[in-house]
C-alpha positions in Angstrom: 26.3 2.2 16.4 25.3 5.8 15.6 22.4 7.4 17.3 19.8 8.9 15.1 17.1 11.5 15.9 14.8 13.7 13.9 14.4 17.5 14.4 13.0 20.5 12.4 14.2 23.8 11.3 12.1 26.9 12.5 11.1 29.7 10.1 14.0 31.6 11.7 16.6 28.9 10.8 16.8 27.6 14.4 17.4 23.8 14.8 16.9 22.1 18.2 19.4 19.3 19.0 17.4 16.6 20.5 18.0 16.1 24.2 19.5 12.6 23.8 22.0 13.9 21.4 23.2 16.8 23.6 24.2 14.9 26.7 27.8 16.2 26.6 27.1 19.7 25.1 27.0 22.5 27.7 24.8 25.7 27.3 26.8 28.3 25.4 29.3 25.9 24.0 30.5 26.7 20.6 29.6 24.4 17.7 31.0 24.3 14.2 28.6 23.6 11.4 29.9 22.2 8.1 27.7 22.0 5.1 28.7 19.7 2.2 26.2 19.5 -0.6 23.5 17.3 1.0 24.8 16.9 4.5 25.3 19.1 7.5 27.8 18.1 10.3 27.7 19.7 13.7 31.0 19.3 15.7 32.0 20.7 19.1 34.5 23.4 18.6 36.8 21.9 21.1 37.0 18.7 19.0 37.2 20.5 15.6 40.8 20.5 15.0 41.3 16.9 16.3 38.5 15.4 14.1 38.7 17.6 11.0 40.4 15.1 8.8 38.1 12.4 10.0 35.0 14.6 9.4 36.1 15.5 6.0 36.7 11.8 5.1 33.2 11.0 6.4 31.7 13.8 4.3 33.5 12.6 1.2 32.3 9.1 1.7 28.8 10.2 2.5 28.7 12.3 -0.6 29.9 9.4 -2.8 27.1 7.2 -1.3 24.5 9.9 -2.2 25.9 9.9 -5.7 25.4 6.1 -5.9 21.9 6.4 -4.5 21.0 9.1 -7.1 22.3 6.8 -9.9 20.3 3.8 -8.6 23.4 2.0 -7.4 22.4 0.9 -3.9 21.2 -2.2 -2.0 17.8 -2.3 -0.4 17.4 -4.2 2.9 14.5 -5.1 5.0 14.7 -3.8 8.6 15.9 -7.1 9.9 18.5 -7.5 7.1 19.7 -3.9 7.7 20.2 -4.6 11.5 22.2 -7.8 10.7 24.5 -5.8 8.3 25.1 -3.3 11.1 26.1 -5.9 13.6 28.9 -6.9 11.2 30.4 -3.4 11.6 
């Protein structure tokens, strides 16, 4: 299952990656930032070429999901129902 954390952007455009999300990121390591309409993907530079096709497919699928949400075509779950659906993945 994916990890989720919340952060904020400062007035200078700086974003802190939460500590639990940066376990395998070293200080000074280069990161690639990809913006696709409503989403931002941060990828380690060393993995960028390896995962580019996968990341672009993820971005495409996420964008399609946002379009469906905007059009009111989505399913609403309670917290418990959502967790049960995630277990199926």
